All heavy atoms as a GROMACS GRO file, in nm:
protein
  605
    1MET      N    1   0.088  -0.124  -0.004
    1MET     CA    2  -0.001  -0.004  -0.005
    1MET      C    3   0.095   0.116   0.006
    1MET      O    4   0.194   0.128   0.073
    1MET     CB    5  -0.095  -0.001   0.116
    1MET     CG    6  -0.179   0.119   0.121
    1MET     SD    7  -0.287   0.123   0.268
    1MET     CE    8  -0.165   0.121   0.402
    2LYS      N    9   0.053   0.223  -0.083
    2LYS     CA   10   0.128   0.348  -0.089
    2LYS      C   11   0.104   0.436   0.040
    2LYS      O   12   0.201   0.485   0.098
    2LYS     CB   13   0.083   0.431  -0.207
    2LYS     CG   14   0.134   0.374  -0.338
    2LYS     CD   15   0.103   0.477  -0.449
    2LYS     CE   16   0.161   0.435  -0.575
    2LYS     NZ   17   0.127   0.510  -0.687
    3GLY      N   18  -0.014   0.442   0.087
    3GLY     CA   19  -0.040   0.526   0.202
    3GLY      C   20  -0.182   0.587   0.198
    3GLY      O   21  -0.282   0.540   0.140
    4TYR      N   22  -0.192   0.697   0.275
    4TYR     CA   23  -0.310   0.770   0.300
    4TYR      C   24  -0.304   0.911   0.259
    4TYR      O   25  -0.196   0.973   0.281
    4TYR     CB   26  -0.368   0.757   0.441
    4TYR     CG   27  -0.389   0.618   0.483
    4TYR    CD1   28  -0.290   0.530   0.529
    4TYR    CD2   29  -0.522   0.567   0.472
    4TYR    CE1   30  -0.319   0.403   0.570
    4TYR    CE2   31  -0.551   0.428   0.509
    4TYR     CZ   32  -0.442   0.358   0.568
    4TYR     OH   33  -0.471   0.231   0.599
    5VAL      N   34  -0.407   0.970   0.210
    5VAL     CA   35  -0.402   1.110   0.157
    5VAL      C   36  -0.520   1.181   0.217
    5VAL      O   37  -0.629   1.112   0.237
    5VAL     CB   38  -0.398   1.135   0.015
    5VAL    CG1   39  -0.272   1.075  -0.051
    5VAL    CG2   40  -0.512   1.072  -0.053
    6ALA      N   41  -0.510   1.318   0.245
    6ALA     CA   42  -0.614   1.399   0.270
    6ALA      C   43  -0.648   1.464   0.143
    6ALA      O   44  -0.567   1.533   0.078
    6ALA     CB   45  -0.581   1.502   0.376
    7GLU      N   46  -0.783   1.451   0.102
    7GLU     CA   47  -0.819   1.520  -0.033
    7GLU      C   48  -0.934   1.625  -0.008
    7GLU      O   49  -1.029   1.594   0.080
    7GLU     CB   50  -0.868   1.404  -0.114
    7GLU     CG   51  -0.914   1.451  -0.260
    7GLU     CD   52  -1.058   1.497  -0.260
    7GLU    OE1   53  -1.149   1.433  -0.170
    7GLU    OE2   54  -1.096   1.582  -0.337
    8LYS      N   55  -0.921   1.740  -0.077
    8LYS     CA   56  -1.028   1.834  -0.068
    8LYS      C   57  -1.018   1.916  -0.193
    8LYS      O   58  -0.919   1.957  -0.246
    8LYS     CB   59  -1.013   1.924   0.054
    8LYS     CG   60  -1.130   2.025   0.066
    8LYS     CD   61  -1.101   2.108   0.197
    8LYS     CE   62  -1.222   2.213   0.201
    8LYS     NZ   63  -1.208   2.290   0.327
    9ASP      N   64  -1.147   1.926  -0.260
    9ASP     CA   65  -1.161   2.003  -0.378
    9ASP      C   66  -1.049   1.975  -0.497
    9ASP      O   67  -0.991   2.057  -0.563
    9ASP     CB   68  -1.136   2.153  -0.351
    9ASP     CG   69  -1.241   2.212  -0.256
    9ASP    OD1   70  -1.346   2.157  -0.253
    9ASP    OD2   71  -1.202   2.292  -0.166
   10GLY      N   72  -1.026   1.838  -0.508
   10GLY     CA   73  -0.935   1.783  -0.614
   10GLY      C   74  -0.789   1.794  -0.581
   10GLY      O   75  -0.714   1.736  -0.662
   11SER      N   76  -0.755   1.850  -0.469
   11SER     CA   77  -0.612   1.837  -0.428
   11SER      C   78  -0.583   1.750  -0.321
   11SER      O   79  -0.685   1.728  -0.230
   11SER     CB   80  -0.572   1.987  -0.381
   11SER     OG   81  -0.579   2.077  -0.488
   12ALA      N   82  -0.467   1.684  -0.304
   12ALA     CA   83  -0.453   1.594  -0.195
   12ALA      C   84  -0.307   1.600  -0.153
   12ALA      O   85  -0.211   1.629  -0.229
   12ALA     CB   86  -0.485   1.451  -0.246
   13ILE      N   87  -0.286   1.566  -0.028
   13ILE     CA   88  -0.143   1.554   0.033
   13ILE      C   89  -0.144   1.411   0.104
   13ILE      O   90  -0.239   1.377   0.156
   13ILE     CB   91  -0.103   1.665   0.118
   13ILE    CG1   92  -0.194   1.677   0.241
   13ILE    CG2   93  -0.100   1.802   0.044
   13ILE    CD1   94  -0.150   1.770   0.343
   14PHE      N   95  -0.022   1.353   0.104
   14PHE     CA   96   0.002   1.229   0.175
   14PHE      C   97   0.012   1.262   0.331
   14PHE      O   98   0.068   1.364   0.363
   14PHE     CB   99   0.121   1.163   0.124
   14PHE     CG  100   0.099   1.068   0.005
   14PHE    CD1  101   0.115   1.110  -0.110
   14PHE    CD2  102   0.053   0.940   0.031
   14PHE    CE1  103   0.099   1.029  -0.233
   14PHE    CE2  104   0.033   0.864  -0.073
   14PHE     CZ  105   0.051   0.903  -0.210
   15LEU      N  106  -0.032   1.176   0.409
   15LEU     CA  107  -0.038   1.190   0.543
   15LEU      C  108   0.076   1.094   0.605
   15LEU      O  109   0.072   0.986   0.562
   15LEU     CB  110  -0.179   1.159   0.607
   15LEU     CG  111  -0.292   1.242   0.553
   15LEU    CD1  112  -0.414   1.194   0.604
   15LEU    CD2  113  -0.279   1.386   0.580
   16THR      N  114   0.137   1.139   0.707
   16THR     CA  115   0.245   1.060   0.760
   16THR      C  116   0.238   1.051   0.915
   16THR      O  117   0.304   0.971   0.963
   16THR     CB  118   0.386   1.122   0.724
   16THR    OG1  119   0.394   1.252   0.774
   16THR    CG2  120   0.411   1.120   0.579
   17LYS      N  121   0.157   1.135   0.981
   17LYS     CA  122   0.142   1.125   1.121
   17LYS      C  123  -0.013   1.116   1.155
   17LYS      O  124  -0.099   1.152   1.093
   17LYS     CB  125   0.190   1.256   1.180
   17LYS     CG  126   0.328   1.283   1.151
   17LYS     CD  127   0.375   1.411   1.235
   17LYS     CE  128   0.526   1.444   1.205
   17LYS     NZ  129   0.626   1.348   1.204
   18ASP      N  130  -0.035   1.035   1.271
   18ASP     CA  131  -0.155   1.004   1.316
   18ASP      C  132  -0.256   1.135   1.335
   18ASP      O  133  -0.357   1.137   1.308
   18ASP     CB  134  -0.158   0.919   1.450
   18ASP     CG  135  -0.094   0.777   1.417
   18ASP    OD1  136  -0.122   0.724   1.314
   18ASP    OD2  137  -0.024   0.729   1.512
   19THR      N  138  -0.187   1.236   1.394
   19THR     CA  139  -0.255   1.359   1.421
   19THR      C  140  -0.308   1.426   1.299
   19THR      O  141  -0.408   1.500   1.312
   19THR     CB  142  -0.168   1.462   1.500
   19THR    OG1  143  -0.043   1.475   1.430
   19THR    CG2  144  -0.133   1.400   1.648
   20GLN      N  145  -0.247   1.404   1.190
   20GLN     CA  146  -0.293   1.465   1.059
   20GLN      C  147  -0.416   1.415   1.019
   20GLN      O  148  -0.503   1.482   0.958
   20GLN     CB  149  -0.191   1.439   0.952
   20GLN     CG  150  -0.054   1.514   0.971
   20GLN     CD  151   0.050   1.473   0.873
   20GLN    OE1  152   0.068   1.358   0.830
   20GLN    NE2  153   0.128   1.575   0.821
   21LEU      N  154  -0.462   1.290   1.060
   21LEU     CA  155  -0.591   1.236   1.024
   21LEU      C  156  -0.710   1.330   1.075
   21LEU      O  157  -0.796   1.367   1.007
   21LEU     CB  158  -0.611   1.089   1.077
   21LEU     CG  159  -0.522   0.988   1.005
   21LEU    CD1  160  -0.518   0.863   1.096
   21LEU    CD2  161  -0.556   0.965   0.862
   22ASP      N  162  -0.688   1.347   1.207
   22ASP     CA  163  -0.802   1.435   1.272
   22ASP      C  164  -0.799   1.586   1.215
   22ASP      O  165  -0.903   1.637   1.197
   22ASP     CB  166  -0.782   1.441   1.418
   22ASP     CG  167  -0.806   1.306   1.482
   22ASP    OD1  168  -0.904   1.227   1.444
   22ASP    OD2  169  -0.740   1.266   1.581
   23MET      N  170  -0.684   1.632   1.201
   23MET     CA  171  -0.671   1.768   1.157
   23MET      C  172  -0.728   1.786   1.008
   23MET      O  173  -0.801   1.874   0.983
   23MET     CB  174  -0.528   1.824   1.139
   23MET     CG  175  -0.466   1.832   1.293
   23MET     SD  176  -0.301   1.899   1.297
   23MET     CE  177  -0.233   1.908   1.147
   24ALA      N  178  -0.710   1.683   0.924
   24ALA     CA  179  -0.759   1.685   0.787
   24ALA      C  180  -0.912   1.683   0.806
   24ALA      O  181  -0.972   1.752   0.721
   24ALA     CB  182  -0.696   1.580   0.701
   25LEU      N  183  -0.965   1.589   0.870
   25LEU     CA  184  -1.116   1.577   0.880
   25LEU      C  185  -1.168   1.708   0.941
   25LEU      O  186  -1.277   1.757   0.886
   25LEU     CB  187  -1.150   1.464   0.974
   25LEU     CG  188  -1.130   1.327   0.917
   25LEU    CD1  189  -1.154   1.218   1.022
   25LEU    CD2  190  -1.212   1.297   0.800
   26GLU      N  191  -1.115   1.768   1.039
   26GLU     CA  192  -1.155   1.900   1.087
   26GLU      C  193  -1.161   2.019   0.979
   26GLU      O  194  -1.237   2.107   0.987
   26GLU     CB  195  -1.070   1.939   1.212
   26GLU     CG  196  -1.098   1.863   1.334
   26GLU     CD  197  -0.984   1.897   1.441
   26GLU    OE1  198  -0.906   1.990   1.432
   26GLU    OE2  199  -0.987   1.816   1.549
   27LYS      N  200  -1.067   2.001   0.887
   27LYS     CA  201  -1.047   2.108   0.784
   27LYS      C  202  -1.144   2.070   0.666
   27LYS      O  203  -1.135   2.131   0.563
   27LYS     CB  204  -0.907   2.126   0.733
   27LYS     CG  205  -0.827   2.181   0.843
   27LYS     CD  206  -0.674   2.198   0.810
   27LYS     CE  207  -0.601   2.260   0.921
   27LYS     NZ  208  -0.470   2.290   0.880
   28GLY      N  209  -1.225   1.960   0.673
   28GLY     CA  210  -1.320   1.933   0.563
   28GLY      C  211  -1.260   1.835   0.466
   28GLY      O  212  -1.315   1.834   0.354
   29CYS      N  213  -1.149   1.759   0.489
   29CYS     CA  214  -1.094   1.672   0.390
   29CYS      C  215  -1.148   1.532   0.403
   29CYS      O  216  -1.196   1.490   0.511
   29CYS     CB  217  -0.936   1.666   0.408
   29CYS     SG  218  -0.859   1.819   0.392
   30ASN      N  219  -1.153   1.461   0.295
   30ASN     CA  220  -1.180   1.322   0.292
   30ASN      C  221  -1.037   1.256   0.311
   30ASN      O  222  -0.935   1.290   0.269
   30ASN     CB  223  -1.227   1.276   0.164
   30ASN     CG  224  -1.372   1.324   0.152
   30ASN    OD1  225  -1.453   1.321   0.245
   30ASN    ND2  226  -1.408   1.356   0.022
   31ILE      N  227  -1.025   1.142   0.385
   31ILE     CA  228  -0.924   1.051   0.402
   31ILE      C  229  -0.930   0.938   0.298
   31ILE      O  230  -1.034   0.869   0.307
   31ILE     CB  231  -0.902   0.997   0.543
   31ILE    CG1  232  -0.908   1.123   0.654
   31ILE    CG2  233  -0.765   0.917   0.561
   31ILE    CD1  234  -0.796   1.222   0.633
   32ILE      N  235  -0.831   0.926   0.214
   32ILE     CA  236  -0.833   0.828   0.110
   32ILE      C  237  -0.716   0.728   0.122
   32ILE      O  238  -0.602   0.775   0.141
   32ILE     CB  239  -0.830   0.890  -0.030
   32ILE    CG1  240  -0.963   0.981  -0.044
   32ILE    CG2  241  -0.834   0.779  -0.140
   32ILE    CD1  242  -0.963   1.063  -0.160
   33LYS      N  243  -0.746   0.596   0.126
   33LYS     CA  244  -0.639   0.492   0.126
   33LYS      C  245  -0.598   0.465  -0.025
   33LYS      O  246  -0.692   0.453  -0.112
   33LYS     CB  247  -0.682   0.365   0.179
   33LYS     CG  248  -0.586   0.251   0.181
   33LYS     CD  249  -0.632   0.137   0.264
   33LYS     CE  250  -0.766   0.082   0.224
   33LYS     NZ  251  -0.791  -0.041   0.297
   34VAL      N  252  -0.472   0.491  -0.063
   34VAL     CA  253  -0.414   0.459  -0.190
   34VAL      C  254  -0.335   0.337  -0.192
   34VAL      O  255  -0.235   0.324  -0.115
   34VAL     CB  256  -0.337   0.585  -0.231
   34VAL    CG1  257  -0.273   0.558  -0.381
   34VAL    CG2  258  -0.409   0.706  -0.219
   35GLU      N  259  -0.380   0.243  -0.273
   35GLU     CA  260  -0.299   0.118  -0.281
   35GLU      C  261  -0.192   0.124  -0.391
   35GLU      O  262  -0.188   0.217  -0.467
   35GLU     CB  263  -0.407   0.002  -0.333
   35GLU     CG  264  -0.523  -0.024  -0.237
   35GLU     CD  265  -0.477  -0.078  -0.101
   35GLU    OE1  266  -0.370  -0.126  -0.092
   35GLU    OE2  267  -0.564  -0.080  -0.018
   36ASP      N  268  -0.103   0.022  -0.401
   36ASP     CA  269   0.013   0.024  -0.486
   36ASP      C  270  -0.040   0.036  -0.627
   36ASP      O  271   0.028   0.087  -0.716
   36ASP     CB  272   0.088  -0.103  -0.464
   36ASP     CG  273   0.168  -0.087  -0.331
   36ASP    OD1  274   0.200   0.018  -0.292
   36ASP    OD2  275   0.200  -0.201  -0.275
   37ASP      N  276  -0.156  -0.035  -0.663
   37ASP     CA  277  -0.200  -0.023  -0.804
   37ASP      C  278  -0.283   0.100  -0.832
   37ASP      O  279  -0.355   0.108  -0.929
   37ASP     CB  280  -0.291  -0.149  -0.829
   37ASP     CG  281  -0.409  -0.154  -0.744
   37ASP    OD1  282  -0.438  -0.062  -0.666
   37ASP    OD2  283  -0.499  -0.249  -0.764
   38ASP      N  284  -0.271   0.201  -0.742
   38ASP     CA  285  -0.346   0.330  -0.754
   38ASP      C  286  -0.494   0.328  -0.725
   38ASP      O  287  -0.559   0.418  -0.752
   38ASP     CB  288  -0.304   0.408  -0.877
   38ASP     CG  289  -0.173   0.455  -0.892
   38ASP    OD1  290  -0.124   0.482  -0.782
   38ASP    OD2  291  -0.119   0.466  -1.002
   39THR      N  292  -0.547   0.215  -0.680
   39THR     CA  293  -0.692   0.194  -0.637
   39THR      C  294  -0.703   0.290  -0.506
   39THR      O  295  -0.611   0.298  -0.423
   39THR     CB  296  -0.720   0.059  -0.590
   39THR    OG1  297  -0.692  -0.027  -0.706
   39THR    CG2  298  -0.862   0.060  -0.551
   40GLN      N  299  -0.809   0.371  -0.513
   40GLN     CA  300  -0.834   0.465  -0.407
   40GLN      C  301  -0.959   0.439  -0.332
   40GLN      O  302  -1.076   0.405  -0.400
   40GLN     CB  303  -0.831   0.608  -0.456
   40GLN     CG  304  -0.712   0.661  -0.521
   40GLN     CD  305  -0.706   0.793  -0.567
   40GLN    OE1  306  -0.800   0.870  -0.540
   40GLN    NE2  307  -0.602   0.836  -0.642
   41THR      N  308  -0.968   0.432  -0.210
   41THR     CA  309  -1.087   0.401  -0.118
   41THR      C  310  -1.095   0.508  -0.023
   41THR      O  311  -0.996   0.537   0.061
   41THR     CB  312  -1.070   0.266  -0.053
   41THR    OG1  313  -1.045   0.164  -0.160
   41THR    CG2  314  -1.200   0.222   0.014
   42VAL      N  315  -1.217   0.572  -0.017
   42VAL     CA  316  -1.242   0.671   0.087
   42VAL      C  317  -1.267   0.600   0.223
   42VAL      O  318  -1.350   0.509   0.228
   42VAL     CB  319  -1.366   0.759   0.055
   42VAL    CG1  320  -1.408   0.854   0.170
   42VAL    CG2  321  -1.346   0.838  -0.072
   43ILE      N  322  -1.187   0.626   0.323
   43ILE     CA  323  -1.198   0.552   0.449
   43ILE      C  324  -1.252   0.658   0.557
   43ILE      O  325  -1.308   0.607   0.665
   43ILE     CB  326  -1.067   0.502   0.504
   43ILE    CG1  327  -0.967   0.605   0.523
   43ILE    CG2  328  -1.021   0.394   0.394
   43ILE    CD1  329  -0.863   0.572   0.616
   44ALA      N  330  -1.265   0.781   0.539
   44ALA     CA  331  -1.319   0.875   0.622
   44ALA      C  332  -1.368   0.993   0.560
   44ALA      O  333  -1.303   1.042   0.460
   44ALA     CB  334  -1.216   0.907   0.736
   45THR      N  335  -1.476   1.061   0.612
   45THR     CA  336  -1.528   1.185   0.561
   45THR      C  337  -1.556   1.277   0.680
   45THR      O  338  -1.570   1.228   0.797
   45THR     CB  339  -1.656   1.164   0.485
   45THR    OG1  340  -1.758   1.122   0.570
   45THR    CG2  341  -1.644   1.068   0.368
   46PRO      N  342  -1.550   1.408   0.668
   46PRO     CA  343  -1.582   1.503   0.768
   46PRO      C  344  -1.718   1.473   0.841
   46PRO      O  345  -1.729   1.492   0.952
   46PRO     CB  346  -1.562   1.636   0.704
   46PRO     CG  347  -1.482   1.617   0.576
   46PRO     CD  348  -1.519   1.481   0.529
   47GLU      N  349  -1.820   1.438   0.747
   47GLU     CA  350  -1.950   1.427   0.790
   47GLU      C  351  -1.967   1.294   0.864
   47GLU      O  352  -2.046   1.282   0.959
   47GLU     CB  353  -2.050   1.424   0.666
   47GLU     CG  354  -2.047   1.554   0.592
   47GLU     CD  355  -1.927   1.571   0.501
   47GLU    OE1  356  -1.877   1.461   0.463
   47GLU    OE2  357  -1.908   1.674   0.452
   48GLN      N  358  -1.914   1.183   0.816
   48GLN     CA  359  -1.930   1.050   0.880
   48GLN      C  360  -1.820   1.000   0.963
   48GLN      O  361  -1.840   0.888   1.029
   48GLN     CB  362  -1.955   0.953   0.759
   48GLN     CG  363  -2.075   0.990   0.688
   48GLN     CD  364  -2.102   0.886   0.565
   48GLN    OE1  365  -2.013   0.872   0.479
   48GLN    NE2  366  -2.212   0.809   0.578
   49GLY      N  367  -1.699   1.064   0.960
   49GLY     CA  368  -1.590   1.008   1.046
   49GLY      C  369  -1.531   0.889   0.961
   49GLY      O  370  -1.544   0.869   0.846
   50PHE      N  371  -1.478   0.795   1.034
   50PHE     CA  372  -1.416   0.680   0.988
   50PHE      C  373  -1.514   0.579   0.942
   50PHE      O  374  -1.593   0.539   1.022
   50PHE     CB  375  -1.300   0.619   1.087
   50PHE     CG  376  -1.179   0.699   1.088
   50PHE    CD1  377  -1.171   0.808   1.180
   50PHE    CD2  378  -1.079   0.683   0.981
   50PHE    CE1  379  -1.052   0.877   1.182
   50PHE    CE2  380  -0.967   0.770   0.993
   50PHE     CZ  381  -0.954   0.868   1.094
   51LEU      N  382  -1.503   0.534   0.823
   51LEU     CA  383  -1.600   0.431   0.759
   51LEU      C  384  -1.549   0.296   0.791
   51LEU      O  385  -1.621   0.194   0.767
   51LEU     CB  386  -1.621   0.455   0.616
   51LEU     CG  387  -1.654   0.598   0.583
   51LEU    CD1  388  -1.659   0.610   0.426
   51LEU    CD2  389  -1.794   0.640   0.638
   52GLU      N  390  -1.421   0.285   0.825
   52GLU     CA  391  -1.351   0.154   0.861
   52GLU      C  392  -1.262   0.174   0.981
   52GLU      O  393  -1.258   0.293   1.024
   52GLU     CB  394  -1.289   0.087   0.729
   52GLU     CG  395  -1.187   0.174   0.675
   52GLU     CD  396  -1.131   0.110   0.550
   52GLU    OE1  397  -1.197   0.064   0.466
   52GLU    OE2  398  -0.996   0.099   0.544
   53GLU      N  399  -1.181   0.088   1.012
   53GLU     CA  400  -1.100   0.096   1.131
   53GLU      C  401  -0.998   0.200   1.095
   53GLU      O  402  -0.946   0.217   0.988
   53GLU     CB  403  -1.034  -0.041   1.154
   53GLU     CG  404  -0.947  -0.036   1.284
   53GLU     CD  405  -0.880  -0.166   1.306
   53GLU    OE1  406  -0.930  -0.277   1.273
   53GLU    OE2  407  -0.770  -0.170   1.364
   54ARG      N  408  -0.976   0.292   1.202
   54ARG     CA  409  -0.875   0.392   1.187
   54ARG      C  410  -0.743   0.344   1.175
   54ARG      O  411  -0.692   0.258   1.238
   54ARG     CB  412  -0.892   0.480   1.312
   54ARG     CG  413  -0.794   0.601   1.314
   54ARG     CD  414  -0.789   0.664   1.456
   54ARG     NE  415  -0.702   0.763   1.472
   54ARG     CZ  416  -0.733   0.899   1.451
   54ARG    NH1  417  -0.863   0.926   1.435
   54ARG    NH2  418  -0.638   0.988   1.449
   55PRO      N  419  -0.673   0.395   1.067
   55PRO     CA  420  -0.532   0.340   1.040
   55PRO      C  421  -0.423   0.402   1.141
   55PRO      O  422  -0.450   0.499   1.200
   55PRO     CB  423  -0.502   0.389   0.896
   55PRO     CG  424  -0.580   0.504   0.880
   55PRO     CD  425  -0.705   0.490   0.967
   56LEU      N  426  -0.316   0.329   1.159
   56LEU     CA  427  -0.212   0.381   1.238
   56LEU      C  428  -0.097   0.410   1.145
   56LEU      O  429  -0.047   0.332   1.073
   56LEU     CB  430  -0.153   0.273   1.330
   56LEU     CG  431  -0.247   0.243   1.448
   56LEU    CD1  432  -0.189   0.130   1.543
   56LEU    CD2  433  -0.264   0.370   1.534
   57LEU      N  434  -0.075   0.547   1.133
   57LEU     CA  435   0.040   0.589   1.038
   57LEU      C  436   0.165   0.584   1.103
   57LEU      O  437   0.274   0.571   1.029
   57LEU     CB  438   0.004   0.737   0.992
   57LEU     CG  439  -0.127   0.762   0.920
   57LEU    CD1  440  -0.138   0.906   0.876
   57LEU    CD2  441  -0.159   0.657   0.820
   58GLU      N  442   0.176   0.594   1.227
   58GLU     CA  443   0.303   0.585   1.306
   58GLU      C  444   0.316   0.459   1.379
   58GLU      O  445   0.308   0.468   1.514
   58GLU     CB  446   0.323   0.711   1.390
   58GLU     CG  447   0.312   0.839   1.313
   58GLU     CD  448   0.307   0.952   1.411
   58GLU    OE1  449   0.426   1.008   1.450
   58GLU    OE2  450   0.200   0.994   1.457
   59ALA      N  451   0.319   0.353   1.308
   59ALA     CA  452   0.313   0.226   1.379
   59ALA      C  453   0.453   0.216   1.463
   59ALA      O  454   0.555   0.233   1.411
   59ALA     CB  455   0.302   0.102   1.289
   60THR      N  456   0.435   0.168   1.595
   60THR     CA  457   0.537   0.146   1.673
   60THR      C  458   0.580  -0.004   1.682
   60THR      O  459   0.480  -0.076   1.691
   60THR     CB  460   0.530   0.201   1.815
   60THR    OG1  461   0.414   0.148   1.870
   60THR    CG2  462   0.508   0.351   1.807
   61ARG      N  463   0.695  -0.037   1.667
   61ARG     CA  464   0.735  -0.183   1.665
   61ARG      C  465   0.843  -0.199   1.775
   61ARG      O  466   0.934  -0.119   1.793
   61ARG     CB  467   0.789  -0.220   1.532
   61ARG     CG  468   0.684  -0.222   1.430
   61ARG     CD  469   0.754  -0.256   1.294
   61ARG     NE  470   0.723  -0.163   1.196
   61ARG     CZ  471   0.795  -0.120   1.101
   61ARG    NH1  472   0.904  -0.178   1.074
   61ARG    NH2  473   0.762  -0.028   1.020
   62ALA      N  474   0.820  -0.309   1.853
   62ALA     CA  475   0.920  -0.350   1.954
   62ALA      C  476   1.036  -0.430   1.867
   62ALA      O  477   1.003  -0.515   1.795
   62ALA     CB  478   0.860  -0.440   2.064
   63THR      N  479   1.140  -0.387   1.896
   63THR     CA  480   1.256  -0.468   1.831
   63THR      C  481   1.328  -0.529   1.937
   63THR      O  482   1.353  -0.490   2.059
   63THR     CB  483   1.352  -0.372   1.758
   63THR    OG1  484   1.406  -0.275   1.839
   63THR    CG2  485   1.272  -0.318   1.639
   64THR      N  486   1.386  -0.647   1.914
   64THR     CA  487   1.475  -0.718   2.002
   64THR      C  488   1.609  -0.738   1.952
   64THR      O  489   1.627  -0.760   1.821
   64THR     CB  490   1.420  -0.858   2.038
   64THR    OG1  491   1.400  -0.926   1.913
   64THR    CG2  492   1.276  -0.849   2.105
   65ASN      N  493   1.708  -0.728   2.027
   65ASN     CA  494   1.849  -0.732   1.978
   65ASN      C  495   1.878  -0.897   1.978
   65ASN      O  496   1.870  -0.962   2.080
   65ASN     CB  497   1.945  -0.671   2.087
   65ASN     CG  498   2.083  -0.679   2.049
   65ASN    OD1  499   2.132  -0.760   1.963
   65ASN    ND2  500   2.170  -0.588   2.106
   66PRO      N  501   1.910  -0.942   1.861
   66PRO     CA  502   1.935  -1.090   1.875
   66PRO      C  503   2.053  -1.144   1.949
   66PRO      O  504   2.071  -1.243   1.980
   66PRO     CB  505   1.968  -1.108   1.716
   66PRO     CG  506   2.001  -0.988   1.656
   66PRO     CD  507   1.924  -0.881   1.742
   67TYR      N  508   2.142  -1.033   1.989
   67TYR     CA  509   2.259  -1.065   2.062
   67TYR      C  510   2.236  -1.056   2.215
   67TYR      O  511   2.319  -1.066   2.302
   67TYR     CB  512   2.375  -0.991   2.014
   67TYR     CG  513   2.405  -1.011   1.869
   67TYR    CD1  514   2.364  -0.911   1.773
   67TYR    CD2  515   2.464  -1.138   1.835
   67TYR    CE1  516   2.402  -0.944   1.643
   67TYR    CE2  517   2.485  -1.152   1.687
   67TYR     CZ  518   2.447  -1.066   1.596
   67TYR     OH  519   2.487  -1.075   1.473
   68ALA      N  520   2.108  -1.008   2.257
   68ALA     CA  521   2.088  -0.976   2.397
   68ALA      C  522   2.119  -1.090   2.485
   68ALA      O  523   2.180  -1.063   2.597
   68ALA     CB  524   1.948  -0.921   2.415
   69LYS      N  525   2.074  -1.219   2.443
   69LYS     CA  526   2.100  -1.322   2.534
   69LYS      C  527   2.245  -1.351   2.549
   69LYS      O  528   2.295  -1.385   2.656
   69LYS     CB  529   2.028  -1.457   2.477
   69LYS     CG  530   2.016  -1.563   2.564
   69LYS     CD  531   1.926  -1.678   2.518
   69LYS     CE  532   1.913  -1.793   2.602
   69LYS     NZ  533   1.819  -1.892   2.545
   70VAL      N  534   2.315  -1.344   2.445
   70VAL     CA  535   2.465  -1.369   2.445
   70VAL      C  536   2.528  -1.262   2.537
   70VAL      O  537   2.619  -1.292   2.622
   70VAL     CB  538   2.522  -1.370   2.309
   70VAL    CG1  539   2.673  -1.374   2.316
   70VAL    CG2  540   2.471  -1.482   2.219
   71LEU      N  541   2.493  -1.137   2.523
   71LEU     CA  542   2.548  -1.029   2.600
   71LEU      C  543   2.517  -1.044   2.751
   71LEU      O  544   2.615  -1.011   2.827
   71LEU     CB  545   2.501  -0.889   2.558
   71LEU     CG  546   2.538  -0.851   2.415
   71LEU    CD1  547   2.472  -0.721   2.367
   71LEU    CD2  548   2.694  -0.823   2.414
   72ALA      N  549   2.400  -1.088   2.786
   72ALA     CA  550   2.365  -1.111   2.919
   72ALA      C  551   2.453  -1.219   2.982
   72ALA      O  552   2.492  -1.213   3.092
   72ALA     CB  553   2.212  -1.140   2.934
   73THR      N  554   2.472  -1.322   2.900
   73THR     CA  555   2.561  -1.435   2.946
   73THR      C  556   2.706  -1.383   2.971
   73THR      O  557   2.766  -1.431   3.070
   73THR     CB  558   2.549  -1.549   2.846
   73THR    OG1  559   2.423  -1.593   2.831
   73THR    CG2  560   2.635  -1.672   2.886
   74LEU      N  561   2.749  -1.309   2.876
   74LEU     CA  562   2.884  -1.254   2.889
   74LEU      C  563   2.908  -1.164   3.016
   74LEU      O  564   3.012  -1.170   3.082
   74LEU     CB  565   2.921  -1.182   2.766
   74LEU     CG  566   2.956  -1.264   2.634
   74LEU    CD1  567   2.980  -1.176   2.518
   74LEU    CD2  568   3.063  -1.368   2.661
   75GLU      N  569   2.802  -1.085   3.036
   75GLU     CA  570   2.807  -0.992   3.143
   75GLU      C  571   2.802  -1.066   3.285
   75GLU      O  572   2.859  -1.018   3.378
   75GLU     CB  573   2.686  -0.893   3.151
   75GLU     CG  574   2.701  -0.790   3.048
   75GLU     CD  575   2.581  -0.700   3.032
   75GLU    OE1  576   2.488  -0.718   3.107
   75GLU    OE2  577   2.589  -0.613   2.954
   76LYS      N  578   2.742  -1.196   3.291
   76LYS     CA  579   2.735  -1.270   3.415
   76LYS      C  580   2.866  -1.348   3.425
   76LYS      O  581   2.890  -1.412   3.525
   76LYS     CB  582   2.615  -1.357   3.397
   76LYS     CG  583   2.480  -1.291   3.413
   76LYS     CD  584   2.381  -1.393   3.415
   76LYS     CE  585   2.242  -1.335   3.419
   76LYS     NZ  586   2.134  -1.432   3.394
   77GLY      N  587   2.955  -1.347   3.321
   77GLY     CA  588   3.063  -1.420   3.328
   77GLY      C  589   3.062  -1.567   3.292
   77GLY      O  590   3.142  -1.658   3.323
   78GLU      N  591   2.940  -1.607   3.245
   78GLU     CA  592   2.914  -1.740   3.193
   78GLU      C  593   2.966  -1.766   3.055
   78GLU      O  594   2.981  -1.667   2.968
   78GLU     CB  595   2.767  -1.776   3.219
   78GLU     CG  596   2.710  -1.759   3.344
   78GLU     CD  597   2.558  -1.759   3.348
   78GLU    OE1  598   2.507  -1.802   3.252
   78GLU    OE2  599   2.503  -1.740   3.452
   79SER      N  600   2.987  -1.886   3.027
   79SER     CA  601   3.024  -1.916   2.884
   79SER      C  602   2.956  -2.026   2.826
   79SER      O  603   2.882  -2.098   2.878
   79SER     CB  604   3.177  -1.945   2.871
   79SER     OG  605   3.224  -2.032   2.968
   0.00000   0.00000   0.00000
């Protein structure tokens, strides 16, 4: 998926932050999901709000260090 845009009066900008979704709706924009094949789907309107689940634009991911277990063992002096 390419992403989400705020569209109003034929102009659109890509959204990158979660807070932009609410700001765009408050300013009268439609929120549109744009797929890789350029298919566009309206997912929110100022009048109706979100028509499907609200997207997360700033997804947070937990990462793990693959060497954490080895480092912990070395710090304990174990081998």
